[in-house]
C-alpha positions in Angstrom: 0.0 -0.2 0.8 1.3 3.8 -1.1 1.9 5.5 1.7 -1.5 7.6 2.6 -2.0 11.1 1.8 -2.2 13.8 4.5 -5.9 15.7 3.6 -9.5 17.1 5.4 -12.0 15.0 6.5 -15.3 15.0 4.1 -18.8 13.8 4.4 -19.7 10.7 3.9 -21.0 10.2 0.2 -22.8 7.9 -0.6 -23.3 5.7 -4.4 -25.4 3.5 -5.8 -24.4 1.1 -8.1 -26.6 -0.3 -10.7 -26.5 -3.3 -12.0 -29.5 -5.6 -13.7 -29.2 -9.1 -15.8 -26.2 -10.1 -17.9 -24.7 -6.4 -16.1 -20.5 -6.7 -17.5 -18.7 -7.4 -14.0 -16.0 -5.3 -14.5 -18.3 -2.0 -15.4 -19.6 -2.3 -11.4 -16.3 -4.0 -9.9 -13.9 -1.4 -11.7 -14.9 1.4 -9.8 -16.1 0.1 -6.6 -12.4 -0.6 -6.5 -11.6 2.4 -6.9 -14.2 3.3 -4.2 -13.3 1.0 -2.1 -9.1 1.2 -2.4 -10.6 5.6 -1.5 -11.2 3.9 1.5 -8.5 1.8 2.4 -5.9 4.7 1.8 -8.0 7.3 3.3 -8.2 5.2 6.5 -4.5 4.7 7.0 -4.5 8.2 7.3 -6.5 7.6 10.5 -9.5 9.4 9.1 -13.0 7.9 8.4 -13.4 6.8 4.4 -15.3 9.2 2.3 -17.8 6.5 0.6 -20.2 4.2 1.4 -21.4 2.2 -1.6 -23.5 -0.7 -2.2 -25.2 -3.0 -5.7 -28.4 -2.2 -6.3 -31.2 -3.6 -8.9 -34.7 -4.5 -8.8 -35.9 -6.6 -6.3 -32.5 -7.2 -5.4 -31.4 -10.4 -4.2 -28.9 -12.5 -6.4 -28.4 -11.1 -10.3 -26.3 -12.9 -13.0 -23.3 -11.3 -14.6 -22.5 -11.7 -18.6 -19.1 -13.9 -17.2 -22.0 -15.8 -15.3 -19.9 -14.4 -11.7 -23.1 -13.5 -10.0 -23.7 -10.5 -7.5 -25.4 -9.8 -4.2 -27.5 -6.7 -4.5 -29.9 -4.7 -2.5 -33.3 -3.5 -3.8 -33.6 0.0 -5.4 -33.7 2.1 -2.3 -36.3 4.5 -2.2 -36.7 8.2 -4.3 -36.0 10.0 -1.5 -33.3 8.6 0.5 -30.1 10.8 0.1 -27.8 9.8 -2.7 -24.5 11.4 -3.9 -23.7 9.4 -7.3 -25.5 7.2 -9.0 -23.3 5.0 -11.4 -25.3 3.1 -14.2 -23.0 0.0 -15.5 -22.9 -1.7 -19.1 -23.5 -5.0 -20.8 -25.2 -7.0 -22.8 -28.3 -6.7 -20.2 -28.3 -3.0 -20.8 -31.1 -3.6 -24.2 -33.5 -5.4 -21.7 -32.7 -2.8 -19.5 -33.0 0.2 -21.3 -36.7 -1.6 -21.6 -37.7 -2.1 -18.7 -40.1 0.9 -18.1 -40.5 0.4 -14.1 -36.7 0.9 -14.0 -36.1 3.6 -16.8 -38.4 5.6 -14.5 -36.6 4.8 -11.1 -33.1 6.3 -12.8 -34.7 8.7 -14.5 -36.3 10.1 -10.9 -33.2 8.7 -9.2 -31.0 11.2 -11.1 -32.9 14.6 -10.1 -31.8 13.4 -6.5 -28.3 12.8 -6.9 -25.5 15.4 -6.8 -24.4 13.7 -9.8 -24.5 10.8 -12.3 -22.3 8.5 -13.8 -22.7 5.5 -16.7 -19.7 2.6 -17.7 -19.4 1.7 -21.3 -23.1 1.0 -22.7 -24.8 2.3 -19.6 -25.6 5.1 -21.4 -28.1 3.5 -23.5 -30.1 3.5 -20.3 -29.3 6.0 -19.3 -30.3 8.0 -22.2 -33.5 6.8 -22.3 -34.8 8.1 -18.7 -33.3 11.8 -21.4 -30.7 12.7 -18.7 -28.8 12.7 -21.8 -30.4 14.7 -23.5 -28.9 17.9 -24.9 -25.9 16.4 -22.9 -22.3 15.2 -24.3 -21.6 11.6 -24.0 -19.4 8.7 -24.2 -19.6 4.8 -24.9 -17.8 1.6 -26.1 -16.3 3.0 -29.4 -17.8 0.2 -31.1 -21.7 1.2 -30.4 -21.5 5.1 -30.9 -23.2 5.2 -34.2 -25.6 3.4 -33.0 -26.3 5.2 -29.7 -26.2 8.6 -32.3 -28.5 6.5 -34.9 -31.4 6.1 -31.7 -30.9 9.4 -29.0 -30.1 12.6 -31.9 -30.8 14.5 -29.0 -26.6 13.1 -27.4 -23.7 14.4 -28.2 -22.1 11.5 -28.6 -18.2 11.7 -28.5 -16.3 8.3 -30.1 -13.1 9.4 -28.6 -12.2 10.2 -25.4 -12.0 7.7 -22.4 -15.0 9.8 -20.4 -16.8 12.5 -20.4 -18.8 14.4 -17.8 -21.1 17.8 -19.2 -22.1 19.5 -15.6 -22.9 16.6 -13.3 -23.3 14.0 -15.8 -19.9 12.1 -16.3 -20.1 9.1 -19.3 -17.0 7.1 -20.0 -16.1 4.8 -22.6 -15.5 0.5 -22.9 -15.4 -1.0 -19.8 -12.3 -0.3 -18.0 -13.1 2.7 -18.5 -15.0 2.6 -15.9 -11.7 2.7 -13.9 -11.2 5.8 -15.0 -14.6 7.6 -14.6 -14.5 6.6 -11.3 -10.5 7.9 -10.5 -11.7 11.3 -11.3 -14.4 11.2 -9.2 -12.4 10.6 -7.0 -9.9 13.5 -7.5 -12.9 16.0 -7.8 -13.8 14.4 -4.3 -10.4 14.1 -2.5 -8.0 15.7 -4.6 -4.8 14.7 -7.2 -3.0 12.7 -4.0 -5.2 10.5 -2.9 -6.5 9.8 -7.3 -2.4 9.5 -7.6 -2.4 7.3 -4.5 -5.7 5.0 -5.8 -3.7 4.5 -9.0 -0.9 3.9 -8.0 -2.2 1.1 -5.7 -4.5 -0.3 -8.6 -1.4 0.0 -11.0 -2.9 2.2 -13.5 -2.6 5.0 -14.9 -4.4 9.0 -13.4 -4.8 10.0 -16.5 -4.7 7.0 -19.2 -2.1 8.7 -22.1 -4.8 9.1 -25.3 -8.5 7.9 -26.2 -10.2 5.1 -27.7 -8.9 6.1 -30.6 -6.1 3.7 -29.8 -8.1 0.9 -30.3 -7.7 -0.8 -34.1 -8.0 1.0 -37.1 -8.6 -1.2 -39.2 -11.1 -3.7 -37.2 -13.4 0.0 -36.7 -13.1 0.4 -40.8 -14.3 -3.2 -41.2 -16.9 -3.2 -39.3 -18.1 -0.6 -40.4 -20.1 -0.7 -43.9 -17.8 -3.0 -46.1 -18.2 -1.5 -49.6 -14.5 0.0 -49.1 -13.5 -3.2 -48.1 -11.1 -4.4 -50.8 -9.9 -0.1 -51.4 -8.8 -0.4 -47.6 -6.5 -3.7 -48.1 -5.1 -1.9 -51.0 -4.5 1.0 -48.8 -2.6 -0.8 -45.8 -0.2 -2.3 -48.4 0.6 1.2 -50.0 1.2 3.2 -47.3 4.3 5.2 -47.9 2.6 6.0 -51.4 0.3 8.5 -52.4 -3.2 8.3 -51.0 -4.6 11.8 -52.6 -8.3 11.6 -52.7 -7.3 11.6 -57.3 -5.4 8.3 -56.2 -7.9 6.9 -54.2 -10.8 7.6 -56.3 -9.1 6.1 -59.5 -8.5 3.0 -57.3 -12.3 2.5 -56.1 -13.1 2.8 -59.8 -15.3 6.1 -58.8 -15.1 9.7 -59.6 -13.6 11.9 -57.0 -16.9 13.9 -56.5 -18.7 10.5 -56.2 -16.0 8.8 -54.2 -15.6 11.0 -51.2 -19.7 11.8 -51.1 -20.3 7.5 -50.8 -17.2 6.8 -48.6 -18.5 9.7 -45.9 -21.5 8.2 -46.0 -20.1 3.9 -45.8 -17.2 5.0 -42.8 -18.1 7.9 -41.3 -15.5 9.5 -42.2 -13.7 11.4 -44.9 -11.1 9.7 -47.2 -8.3 11.5 -45.8 -9.3 10.8 -41.9 -9.6 7.4 -43.2 -6.1 7.1 -44.3 -3.9 9.2 -41.7 -5.9 6.4 -38.8 -3.9 3.5 -40.7 -0.9 5.2 -40.9 -1.5 6.0 -37.4 -2.0 2.6 -36.5 1.0 0.9 -38.6 3.4 3.9 -37.0 1.9 2.4 -33.8 2.2 -1.1 -34.3 6.0 -0.4 -35.5 6.8 1.6 -33.0 6.1 -0.8 -29.8 7.2 -3.8 -32.1 10.6 -2.4 -33.6 14.0 -0.5 -33.2 13.6 1.8 -36.4 14.6 6.0 -35.7 11.4 7.3 -35.8 12.1 9.7 -39.1 12.3 5.9 -40.9 8.6 4.9 -39.4 7.2 8.0 -40.2 8.8 7.2 -44.1 8.1 4.3 -44.5 3.7 4.3 -43.0 3.8 7.0 -45.6 3.7 10.7 -43.2 6.5 12.6 -44.7 8.2 13.7 -42.0 8.3 13.1 -38.3 6.2 16.4 -38.0 3.8 15.3 -39.6 3.5 12.1 -37.8 3.7 14.1 -34.6 0.9 16.1 -35.4 -1.2 13.2 -36.6 -0.4 11.4 -33.3 -1.0 14.4 -31.1 -5.3 15.0 -32.6 -5.9 10.9 -32.7 -3.8 9.5 -29.4 -3.4 12.8 -27.5 0.4 11.7 -27.0 3.8 12.1 -29.5 5.6 9.4 -31.4 8.1 9.1 -28.4 5.7 9.2 -25.8 4.0 6.2 -27.3 6.9 4.2 -27.9 7.9 4.6 -23.8 4.9 3.2 -22.8 4.0 0.1 -25.5 7.5 -0.6 -26.6 8.1 -4.0 -26.1 
């Protein structure tokens, strides 16, 4: 256990984490462990634990997670009881949960009395069903960002951030991002020193470098409309070459104007942005798996110069190539 920091004691904050059948285990356990570790660290300093938390579900009792492990839960509390933070977990069961009118109504009314509300991963779908996210920025798992935006057009979905705060509402990206979100909540409550001690103990970043853009660009393009799958394969084999709009349109057998329009509709990105993501992914792989100089990598991946590659890395990963190599090199 890292050395406990000194801080001014705060009142106990009551946290409820909502679960339901087929909830994602880590969406519940990850944030809870952050709050539990914060309690341990504060107790080491001789102060009272700052958090009191419980997992709640309709009817209470045992709830089976998508991993098959059961959770012991408490029944949904009465709406008038005190609450600091309401956390909505995600998981395969979120569709059924979001279709449960009684549960949606409870979340909507409970959110009104909470100081702040958060969702983890696909928990954003349940939160969006209540209307709480209307007009707000929100994050969810990268693979379902487009679906969340389609089903809830009043929500301003952001596909890259690890988590998003919009006023009292916090939403996080996929699965382990719930830990990042919980650490940010601890930092807001107890300060950076305590949050850093928790991150140190859990062996995680206090602020993770980069965003969801660190997932595979190739997979994300394949997961989208595959009308241009053959083109993407060709681009992957020719990253160091000329991948300008005229060249791509010619390779696709279309006019430039038609290609640009159809590509953006199918993929959700301009051709130039898609090429940039593929080049960044190839560079990431070389940075982590080889000892090639950065200048050589920038040339091999088609950036032309180190500075161009650096700007792309900062835009997509919020980290420089040098920083990325230091953190992820094998």
